[in-house]
C-alpha positions in Angstrom: -43.0 -18.6 76.0 -41.0 -19.2 72.9 -40.6 -22.9 73.7 -40.9 -24.6 70.3 -38.3 -24.9 67.5 -40.8 -26.0 64.8 -42.4 -23.7 62.3 -45.9 -23.2 61.1 -47.4 -21.0 58.4 -50.2 -18.6 59.0 -52.1 -17.9 55.8 -54.6 -15.1 55.7 -56.3 -12.6 53.4 -56.9 -8.9 54.2 -56.9 -5.5 52.8 -53.3 -5.1 53.4 -51.9 -4.5 50.0 -49.3 -6.8 48.4 -46.8 -8.1 50.9 -44.5 -11.1 50.9 -44.5 -14.0 53.3 -42.9 -12.9 56.6 -41.7 -14.8 59.6 -43.1 -14.3 63.0 -43.6 -15.9 66.4 -46.7 -16.7 68.5 -46.2 -14.9 71.8 -48.3 -14.3 74.9 -50.1 -11.0 74.5 -49.8 -8.3 77.1 -52.0 -9.2 80.1 -54.5 -6.2 79.6 -55.0 -7.0 75.9 -58.2 -8.8 75.3 -58.6 -11.4 72.7 -61.3 -10.7 70.0 -64.6 -12.2 71.1 -65.7 -15.4 69.4 -62.4 -15.7 67.6 -59.9 -18.5 68.1 -56.8 -16.4 67.5 -53.1 -16.3 68.5 -51.0 -13.2 69.0 -48.2 -13.0 66.5 -45.1 -10.7 66.5 -43.2 -10.4 63.2 -39.4 -10.8 63.0 -37.6 -7.7 62.0 -40.5 -5.3 62.8 -42.6 -4.1 65.7 -45.8 -5.1 63.9 -48.1 -7.7 65.6 -51.7 -8.8 65.4 -54.2 -11.4 66.4 -54.4 -14.2 63.7 -57.3 -16.7 63.5 -56.5 -20.3 64.3 -58.3 -21.6 61.2 -55.8 -19.7 59.1 -52.9 -21.7 60.2 -51.0 -23.8 57.7 -48.0 -26.1 58.1 -44.7 -24.6 57.2 -42.4 -27.4 56.2 -44.2 -28.7 53.1 -44.1 -25.1 51.7 -40.8 -23.8 53.0 -38.8 -23.7 49.8 -41.7 -22.4 47.8 -42.3 -19.5 50.2 -38.7 -18.5 50.4 -38.6 -18.4 46.5 -41.5 -15.9 46.5 -39.4 -13.2 48.1 -35.7 -12.6 47.5 -35.5 -9.2 49.2 -32.7 -8.4 51.6 -35.0 -7.5 54.5 -36.9 -10.7 54.1 -33.6 -12.7 54.1 -32.5 -10.9 57.2 -35.8 -11.7 58.9 -35.4 -15.4 57.9 -31.8 -15.4 59.3 -33.2 -14.0 62.5 -35.6 -16.9 62.7 -32.8 -19.4 62.1 -30.8 -17.9 64.9 -33.8 -17.9 67.2 -34.5 -21.6 66.5 -30.8 -22.6 67.1 -30.8 -20.8 70.4 -34.1 -22.5 71.4 -32.8 -25.9 70.3 -29.6 -25.4 72.5 -31.9 -24.6 75.4 -33.8 -27.8 74.8 -37.1 -26.0 74.1 -40.3 -28.1 74.1 -43.3 -27.9 71.9 -46.2 -25.8 73.2 -49.6 -27.0 72.1 -51.6 -24.0 71.1 -54.4 -25.8 69.3 -57.0 -25.7 72.1 -55.7 -23.1 74.5 -54.3 -19.6 74.5 -50.7 -18.8 75.3 -50.5 -18.3 79.1 -49.9 -14.8 80.2 -46.3 -14.4 81.3 -43.4 -12.1 81.4 -43.6 -11.1 77.7 -42.9 -7.4 77.6 -45.4 -5.1 76.1 -44.8 -4.9 72.4 -44.1 -1.6 70.8 -46.7 0.6 69.2 -48.6 -0.3 66.1 -45.7 0.6 63.9 -45.6 0.3 60.1 -42.1 -0.7 59.5 -40.8 -3.9 58.1 -42.9 -6.2 55.8 -46.0 -4.1 56.0 -44.5 -0.7 55.5 -47.1 1.7 54.2 -50.0 -0.1 55.9 -51.4 1.0 59.3 -53.0 -1.6 61.5 -56.5 -0.8 62.9 -56.4 1.5 65.9 -57.0 -1.4 68.1 -55.2 -4.6 67.2 -58.0 -6.6 68.8 -60.0 -5.8 65.8 -57.4 -6.8 63.1 -58.9 -10.3 62.8 -62.2 -8.8 61.6 -60.5 -7.7 58.5 -59.3 -11.2 57.6 -61.0 -13.7 55.3 -61.3 -17.3 56.0 -58.5 -19.8 55.2 -58.0 -23.5 55.6 -56.7 -25.4 58.6 -54.4 -28.2 57.3 -53.1 -29.6 60.5 -53.2 -29.1 64.3 -51.0 -26.3 65.5 -48.2 -27.0 68.0 -45.6 -24.4 67.1 -44.8 -20.9 68.4 -42.6 -19.9 65.4 -44.6 -19.2 62.4 -44.5 -18.0 58.8 -47.0 -15.4 58.0 -48.3 -15.2 54.4 -50.1 -12.1 53.2 -52.5 -13.4 50.6 -54.6 -11.7 48.0 -56.5 -12.5 44.9 -56.9 -10.6 41.7 -60.3 -8.8 41.7 -62.8 -10.4 39.4 -64.5 -7.3 38.0 -65.3 -7.8 34.4 -64.3 -9.7 31.2 -61.5 -7.3 30.4 -59.7 -7.7 33.7 -57.1 -10.3 34.7 -59.3 -12.9 36.3 -58.5 -14.8 39.4 -58.5 -18.0 37.3 -55.6 -16.6 35.3 -53.6 -15.7 38.4 -50.1 -17.1 38.8 -50.6 -17.1 42.5 -49.5 -20.3 44.3 -51.1 -20.9 47.8 -52.3 -17.3 47.6 -48.8 -15.8 46.9 -47.6 -14.5 43.6 -45.1 -16.6 41.7 -43.0 -13.9 40.0 -42.4 -14.1 36.3 -39.0 -15.5 35.3 -38.6 -12.6 32.7 -36.2 -9.9 33.5 -38.0 -6.6 34.4 -36.7 -3.1 33.7 -38.2 0.0 35.2 -37.5 3.6 34.1 -38.7 6.5 36.4 -38.7 6.4 40.2 -41.1 9.3 41.0 -44.0 9.2 43.4 -45.7 6.3 41.5 -42.7 4.5 40.1 -41.0 4.2 43.5 -44.0 2.3 45.1 -44.3 0.1 42.0 -40.7 -1.0 42.0 -40.8 -1.6 45.7 -43.7 -4.0 45.3 -42.1 -5.7 42.4 -39.0 -6.4 44.4 -41.0 -7.6 47.4 -42.7 -10.1 45.3 -39.4 -11.5 44.0 -39.1 -10.0 40.6 -35.7 -9.5 39.1 -35.7 -5.7 38.4 -33.2 -3.3 36.8 -33.8 0.3 37.5 -32.9 3.7 35.9 -33.8 7.2 36.9 -32.6 10.6 35.6 -31.5 11.4 39.1 -29.4 8.4 39.8 -29.4 8.9 43.6 -33.0 7.8 43.7 -31.9 4.3 42.6 -29.8 3.7 45.7 -32.5 2.5 48.0 -33.7 0.0 45.4 -30.2 -1.2 44.8 -30.0 -1.9 48.5 -33.2 -3.9 48.2 -31.8 -6.1 45.5 -32.5 -4.2 42.2 -29.8 -3.8 39.5 -28.7 -0.5 38.1 -29.0 0.4 34.4 -26.7 3.3 33.2 -29.1 4.4 30.4 -32.7 3.6 29.3 -31.1 1.8 26.3 -29.1 -0.4 28.5 -32.0 -1.3 30.7 -34.1 -2.3 27.6 -31.3 -4.4 26.2 -30.8 -6.2 29.5 -34.5 -6.9 30.2 -37.3 -8.8 28.6 -40.1 -6.4 29.8 -39.4 -2.7 30.5 -41.8 -0.4 32.2 -41.7 3.4 32.3 -43.5 5.9 34.4 -42.6 9.5 33.9 -44.3 12.9 34.3 -45.7 14.0 30.9 -45.8 13.4 27.1 -42.5 15.3 26.5 -40.7 13.2 29.1 -42.2 10.0 27.7 -41.1 10.9 24.2 -37.6 11.9 25.3 -37.1 8.6 27.2 -37.9 6.6 24.0 -36.5 8.8 21.3 -33.7 10.7 23.0 -29.9 10.0 23.2 -29.3 6.5 24.7 -33.1 6.1 24.8 -35.4 3.1 24.8 -35.5 2.8 21.1 -31.8 2.1 20.9 -32.2 -0.9 23.1 -35.3 -2.4 21.3 -34.8 -5.6 19.5 -37.4 -8.1 18.1 -39.4 -9.6 21.0 -38.5 -6.9 23.5 -41.5 -5.6 25.5 -42.1 -2.0 26.4 -44.9 -1.0 28.8 -45.7 2.8 29.0 -47.3 3.6 32.4 -47.2 7.4 32.1 -50.4 9.3 31.9 -50.1 10.9 28.5 -52.4 11.8 25.5 -53.5 9.1 22.9 -51.4 10.8 20.2 -48.2 10.3 22.2 -49.1 6.7 22.9 -49.8 6.0 19.3 -46.5 7.5 18.3 -44.5 5.5 20.8 -46.3 2.3 19.8 -45.4 2.8 16.2 -41.7 3.5 16.8 -41.4 0.5 19.2 -43.2 -1.8 16.7 -41.0 -0.6 13.9 -38.0 -2.1 15.6 -39.8 -5.4 16.2 -40.7 -4.6 19.8 -44.0 -5.4 21.5 -45.9 -2.4 23.0 -48.5 -2.1 25.8 -49.8 1.1 27.5 -50.7 0.7 31.1 -51.3 4.0 33.0 -52.4 3.5 36.6 -55.1 5.1 38.7 -54.0 5.9 42.2 -51.6 8.0 44.2 -48.3 7.6 46.0 -50.0 6.0 49.0 -52.0 3.6 46.8 -48.8 2.8 44.9 -46.9 2.0 48.0 -49.7 -0.3 49.2 -49.8 -2.2 45.9 -53.4 -1.3 45.3 -53.2 0.6 42.0 -55.8 0.1 39.2 -54.0 -0.7 35.9 -55.6 0.3 32.6 -53.9 -1.5 29.7 -54.3 -1.5 25.9 -52.2 -2.8 23.0 -50.5 -6.1 22.7 -52.7 -8.6 24.6 -49.8 -11.1 24.9 -47.6 -8.5 26.6 -50.5 -7.9 29.0 -50.5 -11.6 29.8 -46.8 -11.7 30.3 -47.1 -8.8 32.8 -49.6 -10.7 34.9 -47.4 -11.3 38.0 -46.1 -7.7 37.7 -49.6 -6.2 37.6 -50.7 -8.3 40.6 -47.7 -7.1 42.6 -48.4 -3.5 42.0 -52.2 -3.4 41.8 -55.5 -4.7 43.0 -57.0 -5.1 39.6 -56.2 -4.5 35.9 -58.3 -3.9 32.8 -57.5 -4.7 29.2 -59.2 -2.1 27.0 -58.3 -3.2 23.5 -56.4 -1.2 21.0 -53.6 1.3 21.7 -54.8 4.7 22.9 -57.9 3.4 24.7 -56.1 3.2 28.1 -54.8 6.8 27.7 -58.3 8.1 26.8 -59.8 6.3 29.8 -57.1 7.4 32.2 -57.5 11.1 31.1 -61.3 10.9 31.6 -60.8 9.4 35.1 -58.3 12.1 36.1 -60.5 14.8 34.6 -63.3 13.7 36.9 -61.0 13.5 39.9 -59.3 16.8 39.3 -62.7 18.6 38.8 -64.1 16.9 41.9 -61.1 18.0 44.0 -61.5 21.6 42.9 -65.2 21.5 43.7 -64.5 20.1 47.2 -61.9 22.9 47.8 -64.5 25.4 46.6 -67.1 24.1 49.0 -64.7 24.2 51.9 -63.8 27.9 51.3 -67.4 28.8 50.7 -68.3 27.3 54.0 -65.6 29.4 55.7 -66.7 32.6 53.8 -70.3 32.1 55.0 -69.5 31.5 58.6 -69.9 27.7 58.6 -67.6 25.3 60.3 -65.4 23.5 57.7 -65.0 20.6 60.2 -68.8 20.3 60.4 -69.0 20.5 56.6 -66.5 17.5 56.4 -68.5 15.6 59.0 -71.7 16.0 57.1 -70.0 15.1 53.8 -68.5 11.9 55.3 -71.9 10.7 56.3 -73.6 11.2 52.9 -73.5 9.6 49.5 -70.2 11.3 48.5 -68.3 9.8 51.5 -65.0 8.2 50.4 -61.5 7.7 51.5 -60.4 10.2 48.9 -62.7 13.0 50.2 -61.8 12.3 53.8 -58.0 12.3 53.4 -57.9 15.3 51.1 -60.2 17.4 53.3 -58.3 16.4 56.5 -55.0 17.3 54.9 -56.5 20.7 53.8 -57.8 21.5 57.3 -54.4 20.5 58.7 -52.5 22.6 56.2 -50.7 19.4 55.0 -50.0 19.5 51.2 -47.3 16.9 51.0 -47.6 15.5 47.5 -49.5 12.3 47.1 -50.4 13.2 43.5 -48.7 16.4 42.3 -50.9 19.4 41.5 -49.0 20.1 38.3 -49.7 16.6 37.1 -53.5 16.8 37.7 -53.5 20.1 35.9 -51.6 18.5 33.0 -54.2 15.7 32.9 -57.0 18.2 32.8 -55.4 20.1 30.0 -54.9 16.9 28.0 -58.5 15.8 28.7 -59.8 19.2 27.5 -57.7 18.8 24.3 -59.1 15.3 23.8 -62.6 16.7 24.1 -61.8 19.3 21.5 -60.6 16.6 19.1 -63.8 14.6 19.6 -65.9 17.9 19.3 -67.2 17.3 22.8 -67.6 20.1 25.3 -65.8 19.9 28.6 -66.8 23.2 30.5 -66.5 21.7 33.9 -63.0 20.5 33.3 -62.1 23.8 31.7 -63.3 25.7 34.7 -61.4 23.4 37.1 -58.3 23.7 34.9 -58.2 27.5 35.3 -58.4 27.1 39.1 -55.4 24.7 39.1 -53.5 27.2 36.8 -54.0 29.9 39.4 -52.8 27.5 42.1 -49.6 26.9 39.9 -49.1 30.6 39.7 -49.2 30.7 43.5 -46.2 28.2 43.5 -48.3 25.2 44.4 -47.1 22.9 41.5 -45.0 20.6 43.6 -47.6 20.3 46.3 -50.5 17.8 46.4 -53.4 18.3 44.2 -55.4 19.3 47.3 -53.4 22.5 47.3 -55.8 23.8 44.7 -57.6 25.0 48.0 -55.0 27.8 48.1 -56.2 29.2 44.8 -59.4 30.2 46.6 -57.9 31.9 49.7 -55.3 34.0 47.9 
């Protein structure tokens, strides 16, 4: 079945997050696995992973003209190991005198190919789950361009995305640094401080896209995994800033953000003229203004860029980035923002992103508390919570957020995707912002009290959906 020693490149777009090019091979599918109707597809298995999928023929693209370019896109160790596996595979096939197999007009013939493993999510697409039936994967893909006839069974799969064109303040697709649909990472040295739920996913995607990243975390053990993936280790925040051109930080609250900058061996000690500092933590506008001023006083360039999303969304590289401050820093961060998010907005002067982020999280936190209240009221009045969720999912409020949170509640699964203590902090800061603007926030204030009760019930380190427990205790 694996008769050819030449390579091809599959190029496709899909809602798969941000993933690097990855080698794979065209194989005969299991005999009982039907090909998608009306689709000219080939069945591909990825090297170094059990993932596999039907890929449309019109999305094939020749490999050799783009080989060096694609390899430069991803410098991760797992990727290199997968490429090495391809090289070994090709050498073995060459020794066996393998012949080219023409797959242009016909399917691979069913043969002795063993049934591939389950629809795992390891390897290049970690964090993404294929559709329940891989026969339907192709329906998620967008059209590509067929550059040449296909006669190879070994392929290079390129996961392609575009920057969402949403409004004038966002990074537009025309400004993208993507080449052939893949991000060309900036040549600037990137630093990252804080490897919590959000920061870990962000750093992982920066590395996958080939960025040179130096990491620091208060608990140094959290750095080990990223060092294995090719990141460098900084001993202090000051050292990271001094080593890097652009340093991002993502920590828990205003105090942590201030301490990181102003504390011993902090960011401020490493700032020199031209150094860029990007604050991604969700904090209040006053904290952001203070940090901007002290960074600028040393000749540094400052950008705030809090992110909307959760751990899962961060892992998938589908965050929404809200930025404000130095526009040139925003532009310099283009490839980084594309690696970690699906879209980004530039909102003008410093403080605007913090304000917008608190408003968004105020709405989300209040909504989550209301959903929990509805579920418990359904139970208290003898209604089925499952039926309530089924009805909700068919109405105007249907969303992935509602479905996932409610399912987790009903399963008693409160593993943190966004910490309850952090959404309560955001509510508190939003209420304070409303007081400063002399604007009432009674709904947020009510929700905040429910989260405070959940914290008193020792739910701080659980997911925000654990606010449900405030109603049942």
